C-alpha positions in Angstrom: 100.3 -108.2 10.9 97.3 -108.8 13.0 98.0 -110.8 16.4 96.1 -114.3 16.3 92.6 -114.3 17.8 91.2 -116.5 20.7 89.2 -119.6 20.4 86.3 -120.1 22.7 84.9 -123.5 22.8 81.2 -123.5 24.3 79.4 -126.8 25.1 76.2 -127.8 26.7 73.5 -130.5 26.9 70.7 -130.2 24.5 68.1 -127.7 25.9 70.6 -125.6 28.3 70.2 -122.7 26.2 73.7 -122.8 24.4 72.6 -121.4 21.1 70.5 -118.7 22.5 73.5 -117.6 24.6 75.9 -117.5 21.8 73.6 -115.7 19.6 73.1 -113.0 22.3 76.7 -112.9 22.8 77.4 -112.2 19.1 74.8 -109.4 18.9 76.5 -107.7 21.5 79.9 -108.3 20.2 79.5 -108.2 16.5 83.4 -108.4 15.8 83.3 -112.1 17.2 83.0 -114.7 14.6 80.4 -117.5 15.1 81.9 -120.8 13.4 79.0 -122.7 11.4 79.1 -126.2 11.9 78.3 -129.0 9.4 75.6 -131.3 10.4 73.6 -134.4 8.7 70.6 -133.7 10.9 67.3 -132.7 9.3 66.9 -128.8 8.8 64.3 -127.3 11.0 61.8 -125.1 9.6 63.2 -121.8 11.4 66.6 -122.7 10.3 68.7 -121.4 7.3 71.4 -123.1 5.4 74.8 -121.4 5.9 73.5 -119.3 8.8 72.5 -122.0 11.6 74.4 -124.8 10.1 75.8 -126.4 6.8 73.2 -129.1 6.1 75.1 -131.9 4.3 74.2 -135.7 3.5 76.3 -138.4 5.1 78.7 -139.1 2.2 79.4 -135.5 2.0 80.3 -135.2 5.8 82.4 -138.2 5.7 84.5 -137.1 2.6 85.0 -133.9 4.5 86.2 -135.7 7.6 88.3 -138.2 5.6 89.9 -135.1 3.8 91.0 -133.9 7.4 88.8 -130.8 6.9 87.2 -131.1 10.2 88.7 -129.7 13.3 86.3 -132.1 15.3 83.5 -134.1 14.6 80.8 -135.9 16.5 77.9 -138.1 16.4 74.8 -136.8 18.4 71.5 -138.2 18.4 72.4 -140.5 15.4 73.7 -137.4 13.3 76.9 -136.0 12.4 78.4 -132.7 13.5 81.8 -131.1 12.6 83.7 -127.9 12.5 85.5 -126.5 9.4 89.0 -126.5 10.2 89.9 -123.9 7.4 87.0 -121.5 8.5 88.4 -121.3 12.2 92.0 -121.0 11.2 91.0 -118.2 8.7 89.3 -116.2 11.3 91.9 -116.8 14.3 94.7 -115.7 11.6 92.9 -112.5 10.7 92.8 -111.6 14.5 89.4 -112.3 15.0 88.1 -114.1 18.2 86.1 -117.2 17.4 83.2 -119.0 19.0 82.8 -122.6 18.6 79.2 -124.1 19.7 79.7 -127.7 19.8 79.1 -130.9 22.3 81.7 -132.1 24.9 82.9 -134.6 22.3 83.9 -132.0 20.1 85.3 -129.8 22.8 87.9 -132.7 23.9 88.9 -132.9 20.2 89.6 -129.2 20.1 91.4 -129.0 23.2 93.7 -131.6 22.0 94.3 -129.9 18.7 94.4 -126.4 19.9 95.1 -126.6 23.8 95.2 -122.7 24.1 91.3 -122.6 23.5 89.1 -121.5 26.3 86.7 -124.1 27.1 83.1 -123.2 28.7 80.2 -125.5 29.7 76.7 -124.3 29.9 74.2 -126.1 32.3 70.5 -125.7 33.0 69.4 -124.6 36.3 67.7 -127.9 36.8 66.4 -131.0 35.2 62.7 -130.1 35.2 63.7 -126.7 33.6 65.8 -128.6 31.2 62.8 -130.8 30.1 60.4 -127.5 29.8 62.8 -125.9 27.4 63.2 -128.9 25.2 59.3 -129.3 25.1 59.0 -125.5 24.5 60.7 -125.8 21.1 57.9 -127.8 19.5 60.2 -129.2 16.9 60.9 -132.5 18.3 58.7 -135.4 18.7 58.3 -137.3 22.1 60.7 -140.0 21.2 63.4 -137.4 20.3 62.6 -135.5 23.6 63.0 -138.5 25.6 66.0 -139.4 24.2 67.6 -136.1 24.6 66.6 -136.1 28.3 68.0 -139.6 28.6 71.3 -138.3 27.2 71.5 -135.0 28.9 72.7 -136.3 32.3 75.5 -138.2 30.8 76.6 -135.1 29.0 76.4 -132.8 31.9 78.7 -135.2 33.7 81.7 -133.9 31.4 81.4 -130.3 33.1 84.5 -130.6 35.1 86.7 -131.0 31.7 86.0 -127.3 31.1 87.9 -124.0 32.1 84.5 -122.5 32.9 81.0 -123.3 34.0 77.9 -121.3 33.6 74.3 -122.0 34.9 72.1 -120.6 32.5 68.9 -119.6 34.7 68.8 -115.8 33.8 69.8 -115.2 30.0 71.0 -111.6 30.5 73.1 -112.6 33.4 74.5 -115.7 31.8 75.6 -113.5 28.6 77.3 -111.1 31.4 79.3 -113.9 32.6 80.2 -115.0 29.0 81.5 -111.5 28.1 83.5 -111.5 31.4 85.2 -114.5 30.2 86.1 -113.1 26.9 87.5 -110.1 28.6 89.6 -112.1 30.9 87.6 -111.3 33.9 85.5 -114.3 34.4 86.1 -116.6 37.3 87.4 -120.0 36.6 85.8 -123.2 38.1 88.3 -124.9 40.5 86.9 -127.7 42.8 87.4 -125.4 45.7 84.3 -123.4 44.6 82.1 -125.3 47.1 79.0 -123.3 46.1 79.3 -124.0 42.4 79.9 -127.5 43.1 76.7 -128.0 45.3 74.8 -126.3 42.4 76.1 -128.7 40.0 75.5 -131.7 42.1 71.7 -130.5 42.6 71.3 -130.3 39.1 72.8 -133.9 38.3 70.8 -135.6 40.9 
């Protein structure tokens, strides 16, 4: 029988580059399983159902949640997001390491359900860079961008709930740090890391 795999929970404010990082990590490590979330938000033109998300309507999502089929769920920007419990458990049971790309609310729920998980928070290098990345998507309206920027600061304040923090300034370096965490060589983020705390405080100002 295969030993159970490990669960890695990666969260970030919108625009921090979480999705890009996770995809690059999975490309480098094809044995990793990338859990695909359910969402009720509108599908973007560059997204594929069953690859990026399972796009469902509100009623389907609520039915999944009521039946206990979601490991975690959250409302983000007025849309529902959730992770399939059976999908994650199947991968872990087969001995695969699993990546969850979710928000901090969902990460908190997963830690409660599966306390052995490893949680990682991604931060942008600065607030101006966060805004530049959000605008660079060219998929959201000005109103949506403004809402995402307004909510990002609140999201980022939850960084200290996580085992690890990565500041995503250089993509290749950030992926290297993610890989180090997966191999057990990453450096955790205790409050004694003064340099890290100073960087984070500068981002949050």
